[in-house]
Wavefront OBJ file of the C-alpha trace (Angstrom):
o trace
v 155.621 93.009 -67.796
v 153.396 89.955 -67.906
v 152.870 88.106 -64.638
v 154.471 84.878 -65.916
v 157.450 86.867 -67.185
v 157.684 88.650 -63.775
v 157.845 85.401 -61.815
v 160.279 83.948 -64.312
v 162.448 87.012 -63.874
v 162.322 86.586 -60.060
v 163.560 83.052 -60.506
v 166.255 84.064 -63.002
v 167.602 86.728 -60.635
v 167.702 84.289 -57.644
v 165.232 86.423 -55.669
v 163.403 83.304 -54.421
v 166.588 81.724 -53.193
v 167.712 84.971 -51.500
v 164.337 85.184 -49.732
v 164.535 81.591 -48.430
v 168.178 81.871 -47.387
v 167.590 85.243 -45.688
v 164.546 83.950 -43.798
v 166.459 80.953 -42.435
v 169.582 82.943 -41.538
v 167.523 85.776 -40.024
v 165.531 83.383 -37.852
v 168.781 81.751 -36.767
v 170.252 85.150 -35.797
v 167.184 85.991 -33.703
v 167.304 82.658 -31.872
v 171.007 82.992 -31.106
v 170.398 86.521 -29.793
v 167.484 85.405 -27.621
v 169.632 82.632 -26.102
v 172.947 84.422 -25.571
v 171.770 87.863 -24.376
v 170.079 86.632 -21.135
v 172.918 84.229 -20.391
v 175.442 87.103 -20.506
v 173.089 89.481 -18.574
v 173.128 91.902 -21.546
v 170.395 94.510 -22.037
v 167.156 93.285 -23.636
v 167.588 96.059 -26.177
v 170.195 93.967 -28.003
v 167.650 91.215 -28.717
v 165.084 93.810 -29.794
v 167.603 95.505 -32.099
v 168.545 92.165 -33.686
v 164.888 91.374 -34.464
v 164.229 94.864 -35.900
v 167.354 94.769 -38.085
v 166.484 91.305 -39.415
v 162.941 92.416 -40.309
v 164.110 95.647 -41.936
v 166.849 93.828 -43.818
v 164.456 91.333 -45.482
v 162.880 93.703 -48.041
v 166.266 95.380 -48.527
v 167.807 92.009 -49.453
v 165.012 91.305 -51.953
v 165.398 94.733 -53.566
v 169.153 94.208 -53.876
v 168.607 90.738 -55.379
v 166.224 92.253 -57.941
v 168.202 95.422 -58.725
v 171.685 93.921 -59.023
v 173.091 90.950 -60.890
v 176.275 88.979 -60.361
v 177.972 88.537 -63.746
v 181.367 87.054 -64.730
v 182.640 90.640 -64.764
v 181.309 91.341 -61.256
v 178.154 92.890 -59.799
v 176.174 95.130 -62.167
v 172.913 97.010 -62.032
v 170.128 95.125 -63.778
v 169.647 97.772 -66.489
v 173.322 97.462 -67.412
v 173.051 93.745 -68.127
v 172.201 92.821 -71.705
v 169.211 90.571 -72.406
v 171.446 87.852 -73.806
v 174.093 88.115 -71.054
v 174.401 84.996 -68.904
v 173.603 85.402 -65.149
v 175.291 82.666 -63.083
v 172.750 80.439 -61.341
v 173.228 78.842 -57.930
v 173.743 75.115 -58.027
v 170.556 73.470 -56.835
v 172.554 70.837 -54.964
v 174.766 73.438 -53.224
v 171.791 75.592 -52.363
v 169.933 72.605 -50.925
v 172.981 71.666 -48.837
v 173.239 75.223 -47.509
v 169.571 75.262 -46.535
v 169.813 71.849 -44.858
v 172.815 72.937 -42.741
v 171.073 76.118 -41.650
v 167.850 74.225 -40.998
v 169.671 71.735 -38.765
v 171.171 74.606 -36.744
v 167.805 76.318 -36.489
v 166.129 73.068 -35.464
v 168.740 72.526 -32.763
v 168.070 75.967 -31.281
v 164.325 75.474 -31.519
v 164.588 72.100 -29.789
v 166.620 73.657 -26.978
v 164.026 76.392 -26.498
v 161.113 73.948 -26.528
v 162.702 71.413 -24.215
v 164.205 73.938 -21.810
v 162.429 73.071 -18.561
v 159.988 75.490 -16.983
v 159.195 73.309 -13.974
v 160.816 70.469 -12.087
v 158.704 67.894 -13.904
v 160.711 68.541 -17.064
v 164.044 68.104 -15.392
v 165.991 64.898 -15.112
v 166.224 63.435 -11.627
v 169.152 64.323 -9.414
v 170.268 63.573 -5.915
v 169.437 66.380 -3.484
v 171.909 67.574 -0.859
v 171.652 65.609 2.371
v 168.764 66.725 4.605
v 167.558 69.208 1.977
v 163.777 69.077 1.515
v 162.623 69.275 -2.088
v 160.588 72.367 -1.270
v 163.496 74.521 -0.171
v 165.254 77.482 -1.740
v 167.976 79.985 -0.884
v 167.768 83.468 -2.389
v 171.383 84.354 -3.155
v 172.374 88.043 -3.294
v 171.511 89.456 -6.701
v 174.421 90.911 -8.662
v 174.494 94.676 -9.123
v 175.004 95.225 -12.861
v 174.491 98.998 -12.648
v 177.312 101.341 -13.559
v 176.601 103.210 -10.316
v 177.920 101.046 -7.482
v 175.883 103.148 -5.054
v 172.927 101.042 -6.194
v 174.383 98.080 -4.294
v 172.116 98.769 -1.318
v 169.078 98.848 -3.623
v 169.985 95.457 -5.070
v 170.592 93.940 -1.620
v 167.348 95.389 -0.311
v 165.424 94.076 -3.301
v 166.945 90.616 -2.801
v 165.864 90.665 0.840
v 162.329 91.705 -0.091
v 162.034 88.726 -2.462
v 163.523 86.442 0.210
v 161.011 87.636 2.797
v 158.152 87.204 0.350
v 159.121 83.564 -0.222
v 159.706 83.011 3.509
v 156.001 83.623 4.098
v 155.182 80.393 2.270
v 154.604 77.851 5.028
v 155.533 74.850 2.870
v 158.803 76.349 1.716
v 162.098 76.327 3.607
v 163.938 79.602 2.946
v 167.222 80.362 4.775
v 167.433 83.886 6.156
v 169.359 86.872 4.915
v 172.478 86.358 7.027
v 173.037 82.834 5.715
v 172.222 83.591 2.075
v 174.324 86.754 1.997
v 177.324 84.814 3.321
v 177.833 83.829 -0.338
v 177.810 87.399 -1.652
v 180.490 87.950 -4.315
v 181.698 84.358 -3.946
v 181.729 81.998 -6.899
v 180.891 78.996 -4.711
v 179.926 75.591 -6.043
v 176.147 75.193 -5.907
v 176.485 71.786 -4.262
v 178.446 73.388 -1.425
v 175.823 76.099 -1.089
v 173.047 73.515 -1.030
v 174.866 71.502 1.623
v 175.712 74.534 3.787
v 172.199 75.969 3.697
v 170.298 72.675 3.512
v 168.396 73.614 0.357
v 167.626 71.839 -2.899
v 167.390 75.029 -4.995
v 168.811 78.525 -5.256
v 167.442 81.665 -6.848
v 170.138 83.710 -8.570
v 169.769 86.990 -10.355
v 171.112 90.346 -11.388
v 169.754 93.881 -11.305
v 170.555 96.779 -13.602
v 169.106 100.112 -12.436
v 169.412 103.107 -14.718
v 167.347 106.177 -13.964
v 163.716 105.118 -13.908
v 164.394 101.816 -15.666
v 164.972 98.465 -14.026
v 166.173 95.239 -15.569
v 166.053 92.103 -13.422
v 167.244 88.691 -14.561
v 166.376 85.679 -12.397
v 166.965 81.956 -12.620
v 165.996 79.019 -10.437
v 168.752 76.410 -10.233
v 168.883 72.986 -8.638
v 171.862 72.700 -6.284
v 172.459 68.977 -6.835
v 173.493 69.328 -10.473
v 173.210 73.001 -11.470
v 170.168 72.269 -13.628
v 168.223 75.429 -14.597
v 164.554 74.907 -13.788
v 163.260 78.340 -14.701
v 164.494 81.753 -15.774
v 162.919 85.072 -16.573
v 163.912 88.603 -17.537
v 162.025 91.706 -16.392
v 162.584 95.019 -18.150
v 160.281 97.536 -16.495
v 159.934 100.954 -14.972
v 161.180 101.368 -11.418
v 157.687 101.692 -9.997
v 156.894 98.200 -11.338
v 159.331 96.678 -8.829
v 156.477 95.473 -6.602
v 154.814 93.641 -9.475
v 158.153 92.013 -10.345
v 158.597 90.775 -6.775
v 155.131 89.245 -6.872
v 155.708 87.627 -10.260
v 158.963 86.069 -9.069
v 157.254 84.683 -5.957
v 154.460 83.203 -8.082
v 156.901 81.673 -10.551
v 158.970 80.051 -7.787
v 155.852 78.740 -6.086
v 154.692 77.207 -9.348
v 158.083 75.706 -10.145
v 158.376 74.066 -6.725
v 154.701 73.077 -6.553
v 153.933 74.867 -3.303
v 150.787 76.680 -2.285
v 151.387 80.414 -2.380
v 148.988 82.558 -0.376
v 148.710 85.615 -2.577
v 146.115 88.111 -3.519
v 144.295 88.314 -6.835
v 146.485 87.423 -9.819
v 148.132 90.538 -11.191
v 147.402 92.682 -8.117
v 150.803 93.123 -6.485
v 151.153 94.619 -3.033
v 152.366 98.223 -3.173
v 153.674 99.201 0.261
v 154.192 102.782 -0.931
v 153.524 104.942 -3.973
v 156.611 107.052 -3.269
v 159.656 105.499 -4.932
v 162.100 107.761 -3.092
v 160.620 106.561 0.197
v 160.961 102.971 -1.019
v 164.563 103.659 -2.013
v 165.267 104.925 1.536
v 163.545 101.847 2.947
v 165.667 99.395 0.934
v 168.865 101.174 1.918
v 167.801 101.066 5.581
v 167.063 97.334 5.372
v 170.633 96.710 4.243
v 172.019 98.838 7.088
v 169.831 97.156 9.719
v 171.276 93.789 8.748
v 174.766 95.014 9.738
v 173.604 95.526 13.362
v 176.252 98.046 14.383
v 175.599 101.309 16.279
v 176.560 103.396 13.242
v 174.470 101.360 10.782
v 171.433 101.569 13.084
v 171.794 105.347 13.394
v 171.925 105.712 9.611
v 169.010 103.324 9.142
v 166.936 105.373 11.594
v 167.476 108.568 9.590
v 166.563 106.863 6.318
v 163.398 105.301 7.730
v 162.366 108.576 9.341
v 162.760 110.258 5.957
v 160.703 107.493 4.328
v 157.750 107.877 6.704
v 157.925 111.656 6.407
v 157.508 111.328 2.649
v 154.809 108.674 2.993
v 153.145 108.490 6.432
v 151.142 105.488 5.170
v 154.260 103.366 4.536
v 153.527 100.635 7.112
v 156.657 98.541 6.508
v 158.905 101.559 7.058
v 157.159 102.224 10.384
v 157.608 98.548 11.337
v 161.361 98.529 10.733
v 161.766 101.897 12.423
v 160.147 100.269 15.461
v 162.510 97.313 15.106
v 165.546 99.609 15.159
v 164.359 101.541 18.205
v 163.482 98.324 20.058
v 167.079 97.154 19.460
v 168.818 100.415 20.351
v 169.146 99.619 24.054
v 171.366 96.648 23.189
v 173.789 98.904 21.281
v 174.091 101.779 23.741
v 171.887 104.058 21.639
v 169.725 105.944 24.112
v 168.106 104.740 27.299
v 165.868 101.680 27.415
v 162.804 103.791 28.263
v 163.328 106.231 25.383
v 163.954 103.445 22.886
v 160.971 101.377 23.970
v 158.609 104.357 23.999
v 159.592 105.273 20.440
v 159.396 101.674 19.291
v 155.894 101.225 20.703
v 154.547 104.329 18.945
v 156.061 103.255 15.629
v 154.935 99.614 15.898
v 151.369 100.623 16.723
v 151.402 103.081 13.809
v 152.490 100.262 11.473
v 149.818 97.884 12.795
v 147.105 100.527 12.512
v 147.985 100.735 8.818
v 148.413 96.978 8.287
v 147.902 94.420 11.057
v 149.501 91.649 8.950
v 153.088 92.958 9.138
v 155.028 90.413 11.206
v 158.060 92.661 11.985
v 155.727 95.188 13.614
v 154.307 92.507 15.915
v 157.850 91.292 16.659
v 158.983 94.842 17.501
v 155.985 95.307 19.783
v 156.833 91.985 21.464
v 160.340 93.330 22.162
v 158.808 96.456 23.684
v 156.613 94.355 25.971
v 159.553 92.125 26.894
v 161.639 95.183 27.768
v 158.842 96.353 30.072
v 158.380 92.888 31.596
v 154.840 92.598 30.229
v 155.319 88.934 29.475
v 151.780 87.886 28.536
v 151.489 90.718 26.023
v 154.972 89.911 24.700
v 154.045 86.267 24.205
v 150.831 87.180 22.362
v 152.726 89.450 19.961
v 155.449 86.854 19.429
v 152.898 84.181 18.605
v 151.184 86.508 16.143
v 154.525 87.310 14.480
v 155.369 83.597 14.113
v 151.907 82.919 12.710
v 152.327 85.644 10.082
v 155.933 84.826 9.179
v 156.871 81.275 10.216
v 159.994 81.366 8.050
v 161.610 84.374 9.758
v 164.609 83.290 11.859
v 164.790 86.590 13.775
v 161.217 86.220 14.962
v 161.885 82.696 16.241
v 165.089 83.872 17.944
v 163.318 86.726 19.718
v 160.552 84.403 20.855
v 163.181 81.919 22.103
v 164.838 84.691 24.151
v 161.509 85.609 25.744
v 160.674 81.968 26.547
v 164.148 81.468 27.972
v 163.662 84.442 30.299
v 160.391 83.080 31.681
v 161.987 79.658 32.115
v 159.996 77.630 29.566
v 163.057 75.834 28.243
v 161.493 73.182 25.986
v 159.571 75.771 23.983
v 162.579 78.099 23.986
v 164.844 75.368 22.629
v 162.315 74.458 19.915
v 162.233 78.044 18.620
v 166.013 78.379 18.946
v 166.457 75.244 16.829
v 163.987 76.535 14.264
v 165.947 79.793 14.076
v 169.149 77.794 13.463
v 167.474 75.799 10.700
v 166.410 79.015 8.993
v 169.746 80.786 9.558
v 172.391 78.032 9.469
v 175.226 80.513 8.866
v 174.296 83.141 11.464
v 176.417 83.214 14.623
v 173.563 84.251 16.904
v 171.220 81.302 16.261
v 173.531 78.474 17.426
v 174.440 80.673 20.389
v 170.763 80.801 21.425
v 170.718 77.016 21.194
v 173.885 76.813 23.278
v 172.403 79.097 25.926
v 169.284 76.939 26.191
v 171.363 73.767 26.517
v 173.442 75.493 29.180
v 170.356 76.340 31.230
v 169.216 72.733 30.945
v 172.601 71.550 32.215
v 173.564 69.933 28.875
v 177.148 71.157 29.022
v 178.512 69.153 26.081
v 175.771 70.157 23.648
v 176.000 73.723 24.883
v 179.754 73.829 24.237
v 179.293 72.377 20.749
v 176.812 75.103 19.775
v 178.948 77.856 21.302
v 181.950 76.630 19.295
v 179.814 76.567 16.154
v 178.852 80.177 16.788
v 182.521 81.140 17.179
v 183.420 79.449 13.878
v 180.764 81.403 12.033
v 181.400 84.846 13.521
v 184.266 86.876 12.165
v 184.994 88.586 15.476
v 184.167 88.257 19.156
v 180.638 89.452 19.915
v 179.549 90.817 23.291
v 176.690 88.375 23.773
v 178.857 85.503 22.571
v 181.537 86.447 25.077
v 179.051 86.516 27.973
v 177.528 83.139 27.118
v 180.943 81.488 26.836
v 182.039 83.055 30.135
v 178.919 81.681 31.863
v 179.568 78.235 30.347
v 183.174 78.219 31.574
v 182.169 79.305 35.089
v 179.244 76.868 35.187
v 181.717 74.120 34.253
v 184.165 75.221 36.961
v 186.864 76.101 34.407
v 188.583 79.176 35.813
v 191.411 79.173 33.247
v 188.985 79.096 30.321
v 186.986 81.885 31.918
v 190.184 83.962 32.140
v 190.864 83.299 28.438
v 187.383 84.543 27.614
v 187.897 87.697 29.677
v 191.218 88.324 27.907
v 189.208 89.128 24.762
v 186.666 91.243 26.653
v 188.393 94.661 26.294
v 187.300 94.632 22.659
v 183.668 94.740 23.774
v 184.179 96.456 27.158
v 186.806 99.127 26.425
v 185.888 101.893 28.900
v 188.094 102.797 31.910
v 185.553 101.502 34.428
v 185.274 98.249 32.447
v 189.023 97.702 32.611
v 189.011 98.049 36.408
v 186.318 95.373 36.749
v 187.984 93.082 34.198
v 191.312 93.256 36.037
v 189.584 92.412 39.316
v 187.737 89.476 37.753
v 190.982 88.089 36.353
v 192.708 88.365 39.729
v 189.870 86.543 41.478
v 189.828 83.728 38.910
v 193.624 83.396 39.123
v 193.416 82.694 42.838
v 190.242 80.561 42.467
v 189.612 80.362 46.197
v 187.062 82.653 47.803
v 187.194 84.214 51.271
v 187.571 87.627 52.879
v 190.284 88.765 50.482
v 188.153 87.983 47.430
v 185.178 89.699 49.037
v 187.098 92.880 49.733
v 188.596 92.990 46.234
v 185.215 92.553 44.588
v 183.417 94.995 46.869
v 186.093 97.641 46.468
v 186.177 97.358 42.666
v 182.435 97.378 42.352
v 181.959 100.292 44.729
v 184.383 102.281 42.606
v 182.516 101.264 39.448
v 179.181 102.340 40.907
v 180.464 105.835 41.536
v 181.470 106.122 37.873
v 178.555 104.345 36.218
v 178.847 106.625 33.226
v 182.146 104.906 32.411
v 180.752 101.355 32.288
v 179.552 99.464 29.238
v 176.258 97.647 29.223
v 175.915 94.148 30.731
v 179.331 94.055 32.374
v 177.585 93.862 35.757
v 176.190 90.408 34.949
v 179.660 89.109 34.029
v 181.032 90.557 37.268
v 178.186 88.894 39.197
v 178.995 85.510 37.644
v 182.624 85.739 38.767
v 181.477 86.834 42.232
v 179.204 83.767 42.539
v 182.098 81.582 41.372
v 184.150 83.093 44.238
v 181.246 82.361 46.631
v 180.438 86.043 47.156
v 176.663 86.067 46.858
v 176.025 89.566 48.155
v 178.511 91.153 45.759
v 176.947 89.148 42.927
v 173.457 90.373 43.833
v 174.734 93.952 44.016
v 176.078 93.571 40.462
v 172.846 92.066 39.104
v 170.792 94.877 40.617
v 173.289 97.377 39.185
v 172.707 95.998 35.696
v 168.947 95.959 36.263
v 168.978 99.696 37.015
v 171.475 100.583 34.250
v 170.372 102.178 30.934
v 171.044 98.932 29.032
v 169.112 96.878 31.575
v 169.674 93.342 32.842
v 170.136 90.613 30.243
v 167.595 88.523 32.131
v 167.739 85.233 30.124
v 171.297 84.739 31.376
v 170.413 84.645 35.082
v 168.944 81.156 34.572
v 172.331 79.539 33.889
v 173.931 77.082 36.377
v 176.569 79.495 37.662
v 173.802 81.596 39.250
v 172.021 78.641 40.866
v 173.395 79.501 44.369
v 171.464 82.778 44.180
v 168.098 81.454 43.120
v 166.605 81.103 46.614
v 168.239 84.213 48.054
v 165.669 86.817 49.182
v 167.297 89.593 47.129
v 167.209 87.375 44.034
v 163.501 86.753 44.632
v 163.078 90.532 44.813
v 164.820 90.778 41.444
v 162.473 88.130 40.003
v 159.498 90.137 41.320
v 160.952 93.309 39.777
v 161.045 91.431 36.469
v 157.313 90.670 37.020
v 157.832 86.981 36.353
v 155.562 85.540 39.088
v 152.490 87.235 37.528
v 153.267 85.586 34.212
v 153.947 82.178 35.788
v 150.638 82.154 37.624
v 148.803 82.895 34.370
v 150.843 80.897 31.830
v 152.504 78.128 33.838
v 155.459 77.953 36.192
v 159.019 77.878 34.929
v 161.530 75.051 34.933
v 163.365 76.892 37.747
v 160.652 78.187 40.041
v 157.317 76.958 41.374
v 154.526 78.042 43.722
v 154.991 78.209 47.469
v 151.752 78.587 49.356
v 149.098 80.865 47.891
v 151.087 83.999 47.098
v 154.758 83.104 47.115
v 157.228 81.085 45.048
v 160.482 79.249 45.442
v 163.264 78.371 43.019
v 165.639 75.464 42.649
v 168.852 76.325 44.401
v 171.692 74.823 46.338
l 1 2 3 4 5 6 7 8 9 10 11 12 13 14 15 16 17 18 19 20 21 22 23 24 25 26 27 28 29 30 31 32 33 34 35 36 37 38 39 40 41 42 43 44 45 46 47 48 49 50 51 52 53 54 55 56 57 58 59 60 61 62 63 64 65 66 67 68 69 70 71 72 73 74 75 76 77 78 79 80 81 82 83 84 85 86 87 88 89 90 91 92 93 94 95 96 97 98 99 100 101 102 103 104 105 106 107 108 109 110 111 112 113 114 115 116 117 118 119 120 121 122 123 124 125 126 127 128 129 130 131 132 133 134 135 136 137 138 139 140 141 142 143 144 145 146 147 148 149 150 151 152 153 154 155 156 157 158 159 160 161 162 163 164 165 166 167 168 169 170 171 172 173 174 175 176 177 178 179 180 181 182 183 184 185 186 187 188 189 190 191 192 193 194 195 196 197 198 199 200 201 202 203 204 205 206 207 208 209 210 211 212 213 214 215 216 217 218 219 220 221 222 223 224 225 226 227 228 229 230 231 232 233 234 235 236 237 238 239 240 241 242 243 244 245 246 247 248 249 250 251 252 253 254 255 256 257 258 259 260 261 262 263 264 265 266 267 268 269 270 271 272 273 274 275 276 277 278 279 280 281 282 283 284 285 286 287 288 289 290 291 292 293 294 295 296 297 298 299 300 301 302 303 304 305 306 307 308 309 310 311 312 313 314 315 316 317 318 319 320 321 322 323 324 325 326 327 328 329 330 331 332 333 334 335 336 337 338 339 340 341 342 343 344 345 346 347 348 349 350 351 352 353 354 355 356 357 358 359 360 361 362 363 364 365 366 367 368 369 370 371 372 373 374 375 376 377 378 379 380 381 382 383 384 385 386 387 388 389 390 391 392 393 394 395 396 397 398 399 400 401 402 403 404 405 406 407 408 409 410 411 412 413 414 415 416 417 418 419 420 421 422 423 424 425 426 427 428 429 430 431 432 433 434 435 436 437 438 439 440 441 442 443 444 445 446 447 448 449 450 451 452 453 454 455 456 457 458 459 460 461 462 463 464 465 466 467 468 469 470 471 472 473 474 475 476 477 478 479 480 481 482 483 484 485 486 487 488 489 490 491 492 493 494 495 496 497 498 499 500 501 502 503 504 505 506 507 508 509 510 511 512 513 514 515 516 517 518 519 520 521 522 523 524 525 526 527 528 529 530 531 532 533 534 535 536 537 538 539 540 541 542 543 544 545 546 547 548 549 550 551 552 553 554 555 556 557 558 559 560 561 562 563 564 565 566 567 568 569 570 571 572 573 574 575 576 577 578 579 580 581 582 583 584 585 586 587 588 589 590 591 592 593 594 595 596 597 598 599 600 601 602 603 604 605 606 607 608 609 610 611 612 613 614 615 616 617 618 619 620 621 622
């Protein structure tokens, strides 16, 4: 066949028109697939399959157009059509109209893809939530799209890792895990989220984990109007999870125009090469956040397994130290055992990587538990320097500063913790405690009430702070109401005896010999059965004893707590209800046992005590 006859035959059989129409429709199909699949969180394989099928179908369509003809009698093979038989031709006008319609649709999709913003500069202006800085973001819990719901812990742990990575950016405000995870599995309006967390943006996402494959979909959204600033899909092997975390952090930093202190481009931090150890670590992180005795026990086992598999896994050592440093507050082992273990693990983590803030924070807790205040302050400062966006670190530092009586600094860190964790019950409570020690009763009550609104149940520490506020305010009836809820946190037989005695004393209000005998008798009985007492109940008993003007009984109770396995909750002794004790000789002995005068002489005297002569001190009392 001559070349001119071949091209004429192509035209006669509509092969040209089939090729053009197929190309336009095929491109349109690929664009629709690329747009819809990410929006519905479908596997990337669907988009890939659509592209492959379109490409394979192109030559097939041309072959069919060449090999078959549409005649008045129907479709026939080309060899069965006579040379003089008429082949219907497409109307040029109809064909042009078809192409124009498809071209308009294709152009619309192309325009959407080209104009879809990749950074805030491409987005229209919108009003930010009140008090929300432009460089602020909340990392909402990623959705677990895996068929195996057991992967929920992996998804939560991965979300927290990304959150912590962003929290290291000094310029960026990032609410902590407790506040962000308050919106887990809630279809809340983004404007409400922005207002509640004080952020201008949120990072949303989903994770699908199947075997050794990982698919992560992320999108950065502005809370004021729901405008999507950036989105990205990651379809990788599981051991690429560290690179994905780094890429997300870089993308967010670029989108919000903040300086991100990272390593060399493309070199992601790999805390471990062992993915099973990393899996244990992520599960433990989720359990630690629950802060219950059972969750901490389970987290300990997982972290111990992780460091056994990879002794060089510094982050796992750091969080194992964090758990052990916290155990004494949850009745898990003695203070000495917990602190000894925590110190070994924290120092192991820091020997591997001195830049891990949680390890410094855990070591600070160890030093605080041993009353080594200067060392505790140094570790706290280092932790804040490394991770200024970590609410827990600020809260721990606030507790240490409160204990040593540096109230202005303590309140500043407590407020910073509240800013970073606006929906955590503990952070406003720390603020309330600091206001209470300063004598700001109204502000203290406001923050305590805020803490109660946030928490879903009565917490031990919350109960003690509210009791001290009621007694400091002289409100015996409110103190009795607080104690009425105490059996939930103090359920042991010995606890119930002390609680009943406290209620009786507060009901009569007046002190005197009868009150003294009741308190002494109850406490003597409790001391003989110390194994049946919960931690920190001695301090509550001491507060009621001071309220009843029984100083000696109160001091007995404080010393009892000091010697107990849980130890004395020392920040609470600097609240107004205990003021009558502050210049008592036995209280000064307690202060010396806490090793506070050594710290004060080196770092500055407290708001409660000052020097007296060359080697002594005195405190404000009445």
